[in-house]
N, C-alpha and C positions, 0 to 999 in steps of 0.2 A: 151313468154310475149313480149309486144310491148311498146315502149315509146310513148310520145305525138306526135312524128313525124311519128308514125306508123312503126318504125324500130324495128326489133327483138333484144331484149337484153336478155342475158343469166341470169340464176338465181344467179350465182356467182357475176356478176356485180351488180345486184339489191341488193343482200345481203350486198355487200361491201358499197354501197351508204347508205343503211339503218343503218348500223353500224356507219358510219361516221356521219350521221345526229343525231343519239342518242348521240354521243360524243359531237357534236357541241351544241346541246340543253342543255346537262348537264353542259357544260362549260359556258353557258349563253353568248356566243359570237355571235354577229350578223354577217350576211354575209358581211356587209359593214366593220366591224372591222377586220374580217378575211382577206378580200380582201386587205385592207390597210396594214396589217401585212406582206403579202407575195408579194405585188405589182402586183396584177391582178385586173381586173374589177369585181365589185360586180355582174354584169350580167352574167359573166362566171360561177360563183359559183351557181347562181340561176338556170341557164340552166342545169348544171350538177345535181343539187339536184332534178330537175323535170324530169330527165332522157331524156332531150332533146339534150344533148351534152356530148360526151365522152371526158373527160379532159385528158390531157397528164399525163403519169405516174409521170413525174417530178413535175408538178403542184399539183397533188394529194398528193404526198409525202410532198410537202411544206405545204399543208393544214394540213395534219396530224401532221407534226412537230410543226406547230404553235399552235396546240391543245395539244401538249405534247405526241404525239404517233408516231409510225413508222410502215411502211409496211414491212412485212416479208413473205417469201415464205416457205410454209410448205408442205412436201410430203403428198399426200393423203394416208390414210390407205388402204392396200390391193392392191396398185399399184406397180407392178414390174418395174424395170428400163429397 
């Protein structure tokens, strides 16, 4: 899968952004409100939502926190260490 800049993105990244968008829409929070809450530019959120920009993990965690969520790492089923 490719983003708007014709860069290849993986399905996990795409799924993560889709889940985040669902949460943001359900919370009725605009990009502008969310950006103001965490101190980043609204355009940074817009680019990430359009798969044009990979946001830092730190900023993505701030977005989730502002929406009342957190990011966790979960081991895939069937994967040995």
